C-alpha positions as CSV (number, residue, x, y, z in Angstrom):
1,X,0.0,0.0,0.0
2,X,1.3,3.5,-0.9
3,X,0.7,6.7,1.0
4,X,0.1,10.0,-0.7
5,X,3.8,10.6,-0.4
6,X,4.8,7.3,-2.0
7,X,5.9,5.6,1.2
8,X,5.1,1.9,1.6
9,X,3.0,0.8,4.5
10,X,3.5,-2.6,6.1
11,X,1.5,-4.1,8.9
12,X,4.1,-2.8,11.4
13,X,4.4,0.7,10.0
14,X,0.8,1.9,10.1
15,X,0.6,5.7,10.5
16,X,-1.0,7.5,13.3
17,X,-3.9,8.2,11.0
18,X,-5.0,4.6,11.3
19,X,-6.3,5.3,14.8
20,X,-8.9,7.6,13.3
21,X,-7.7,10.5,15.4
22,X,-5.3,12.2,13.1
23,X,-6.5,15.3,11.1
24,X,-4.3,14.5,8.1
25,X,-5.6,11.1,7.1
26,X,-4.9,10.3,3.4
27,X,-7.6,8.7,1.3
28,X,-5.7,5.4,1.4
29,X,-5.6,5.5,5.2
30,X,-9.3,6.1,5.5
31,X,-10.1,3.2,3.2
32,X,-7.8,0.8,5.1
33,X,-9.9,0.4,8.2
34,X,-13.3,-0.1,6.5
35,X,-11.7,-2.8,4.4
36,X,-10.3,-4.6,7.5
37,X,-13.7,-4.2,9.3
38,X,-15.4,-5.8,6.3
39,X,-12.7,-8.6,6.4
40,X,-13.4,-9.2,10.1
41,X,-17.2,-9.3,9.5
42,X,-16.8,-11.7,6.5
43,X,-14.6,-14.0,8.6
44,X,-17.3,-14.0,11.3
45,X,-20.0,-14.6,8.8
46,X,-18.1,-17.5,7.4
47,X,-17.5,-19.0,10.8
48,X,-21.2,-18.7,11.7
49,X,-22.3,-20.2,8.4
50,X,-20.0,-23.1,8.7
51,X,-21.0,-23.7,12.3
52,X,-24.7,-23.7,11.6
53,X,-24.3,-25.9,8.6
54,X,-22.3,-28.5,10.4
55,X,-24.8,-28.4,13.3
56,X,-27.7,-29.0,10.8
57,X,-25.8,-32.0,9.4
58,X,-25.0,-33.3,12.8
59,X,-28.7,-33.2,13.9
60,X,-29.8,-34.7,10.6
61,X,-27.4,-37.6,10.5
62,X,-26.1,-38.5,14.0
63,X,-27.6,-40.6,16.6
64,X,-26.9,-39.3,20.1
65,X,-26.5,-42.9,21.4
66,X,-24.1,-44.0,18.6
67,X,-21.0,-41.8,18.1
68,X,-19.2,-42.0,14.7
69,X,-15.5,-42.8,14.9
70,X,-13.3,-40.9,12.4
71,X,-9.6,-40.2,11.9
72,X,-8.6,-43.4,13.5
73,X,-10.3,-42.6,16.8
74,X,-8.8,-39.1,17.1
75,X,-12.2,-37.6,16.7
76,X,-15.7,-39.0,17.4
77,X,-18.9,-37.4,16.2
78,X,-21.0,-37.5,19.3
79,X,-24.2,-35.5,19.2
80,X,-25.3,-33.7,22.3
81,X,-27.1,-30.4,23.4
82,X,-25.3,-28.1,25.8
83,X,-27.1,-25.6,28.0
84,X,-23.8,-24.2,29.4
85,X,-20.9,-22.3,27.9
86,X,-18.2,-23.5,25.5
87,X,-17.0,-27.1,26.0
88,X,-20.1,-27.9,28.1
89,X,-19.0,-25.7,31.0
90,X,-21.5,-24.1,33.4
91,X,-24.6,-26.0,32.4
92,X,-27.8,-24.7,34.0
93,X,-27.1,-21.0,33.4
94,X,-28.3,-20.6,29.8
95,X,-29.8,-17.2,30.2
96,X,-26.7,-15.8,31.8
97,X,-24.5,-17.0,29.0
98,X,-27.0,-15.6,26.5
99,X,-26.7,-12.1,28.0
100,X,-22.9,-12.4,28.2
101,X,-22.6,-13.6,24.6
102,X,-24.9,-10.9,23.3
103,X,-22.7,-8.2,25.0
104,X,-19.5,-9.8,23.6
105,X,-20.9,-9.8,20.1
106,X,-22.0,-6.2,20.3
107,X,-18.6,-5.2,21.7
108,X,-16.7,-7.0,19.0
109,X,-18.8,-5.5,16.2
110,X,-18.0,-2.1,17.6
111,X,-14.3,-3.0,18.0
112,X,-14.1,-4.2,14.4
113,X,-14.5,-0.6,13.3
114,X,-11.2,0.2,14.8
115,X,-9.1,-2.6,13.3
116,X,-5.8,-1.3,11.8
117,X,-4.0,-4.5,11.0
118,X,-4.9,-7.6,8.9
119,X,-4.0,-10.2,11.5
120,X,-6.4,-8.5,13.9
121,X,-9.2,-8.7,11.4
122,X,-8.8,-12.4,11.3
123,X,-8.5,-12.7,15.1
124,X,-11.5,-10.5,15.8
125,X,-13.5,-12.2,13.1
126,X,-12.9,-15.6,14.5
127,X,-13.8,-14.6,18.0
128,X,-16.9,-12.8,16.8
129,X,-18.0,-15.7,14.6
130,X,-17.5,-18.2,17.4
131,X,-19.5,-16.1,19.9
132,X,-22.3,-15.4,17.3
133,X,-22.5,-19.0,16.2
134,X,-23.4,-20.3,19.6
135,X,-25.6,-17.2,20.3
136,X,-27.8,-18.2,17.3
137,X,-28.4,-21.5,19.1
138,X,-29.2,-19.7,22.4
139,X,-31.9,-17.5,20.8
140,X,-33.5,-19.9,18.3
141,X,-33.1,-23.5,19.5
142,X,-35.2,-25.5,22.0
143,X,-36.2,-25.2,24.7
144,X,-37.0,-21.6,24.0
145,X,-35.9,-18.0,23.1
146,X,-32.7,-17.0,25.0
147,X,-32.7,-20.4,26.7
148,X,-31.7,-22.6,23.7
149,X,-29.3,-25.4,24.0
150,X,-26.1,-25.3,21.8
151,X,-25.5,-28.2,19.5
152,X,-22.1,-29.9,20.2
153,X,-20.9,-32.9,18.3
154,X,-17.1,-33.1,18.2
155,X,-15.5,-35.3,20.9
156,X,-11.8,-35.6,20.9
157,X,-10.0,-38.9,21.6
158,X,-13.0,-40.7,23.1
159,X,-16.8,-40.6,22.5
160,X,-19.3,-38.8,24.7
161,X,-16.7,-36.3,25.9
162,X,-15.0,-38.8,28.1
163,X,-11.5,-37.4,27.4
164,X,-12.3,-33.8,26.6
165,X,-15.6,-31.7,26.6
166,X,-17.6,-32.0,23.4
167,X,-17.5,-28.9,21.3
168,X,-18.5,-27.5,17.9
169,X,-17.1,-25.3,15.1
170,X,-18.1,-22.1,16.9
171,X,-16.1,-23.1,19.9
172,X,-13.1,-23.9,17.7
173,X,-13.3,-20.5,15.9
174,X,-13.5,-18.8,19.3
175,X,-10.5,-20.6,20.7
176,X,-8.4,-20.0,17.6
177,X,-9.2,-16.3,17.6
178,X,-8.3,-16.0,21.3
179,X,-5.0,-17.9,20.7
180,X,-4.2,-15.6,17.8
181,X,-4.9,-12.5,19.9
182,X,-2.6,-13.8,22.7
183,X,0.2,-14.5,20.2
184,X,-0.1,-11.1,18.6
185,X,0.1,-9.4,21.9
186,X,3.0,-11.5,23.1
187,X,5.0,-10.8,19.9
188,X,4.5,-7.1,20.1
189,X,1.9,-6.9,17.3
190,X,-0.7,-5.0,19.4
191,X,-4.2,-3.9,18.3
192,X,-3.3,-0.3,17.8
193,X,-0.2,1.6,16.4
194,X,0.2,3.1,20.0
195,X,0.5,-0.4,21.5
196,X,3.0,-1.5,18.9
197,X,5.1,1.6,19.5
198,X,5.0,1.0,23.2
199,X,6.1,-2.6,22.8
200,X,8.9,-1.5,20.5
201,X,10.1,1.2,22.9
202,X,10.1,-1.4,25.7
203,X,12.2,-3.7,23.6
204,X,14.6,-0.9,22.7
205,X,14.9,0.0,26.4
206,X,15.7,-3.6,27.3
207,X,18.3,-3.8,24.5
208,X,20.0,-0.6,25.7
209,X,20.0,-1.8,29.3
210,X,21.6,-5.1,28.2
């Protein structure tokens, strides 16, 4: 990407204008964030679509009492319905998780408007898609609105969640997004140009001290 002055912009050299606070934003700078917002939302939409499609297939083809062994027993397709959080945690508090998930989705949609780097578009999109995928179940599946049970069907290593809690595609997207966010932060690739400059200044200070 080229600025108005011809300088090349990489992911680690975003200008101050990308925060949206600078008065001298170039046309390219102003286009960059909406494009990344769209990328995040498309990533989320893909995750939700894939999640709901696989849940439909699971309910249509799996018997809850007869798990299907695949990948040599690495994975079992074991259909179940979860009233709790991700990985079948906190069952019995469905309405609380519905409220929390709704708040998370709204926050992430708002946050997506401030994305300045491509990797963060993927990370935010995955987390948003994971949260929204299960939220669809909460609102529209049985036993009722905002109390719906989430469809889970992926059981690792053993059937019926005997080795690890049963999960779904939305849970996987959520976890991958969180892991990516942690890796970005740990490697100094923060969400904003300010955070990246702070990380770089800290590294420079440590290097000088050494």
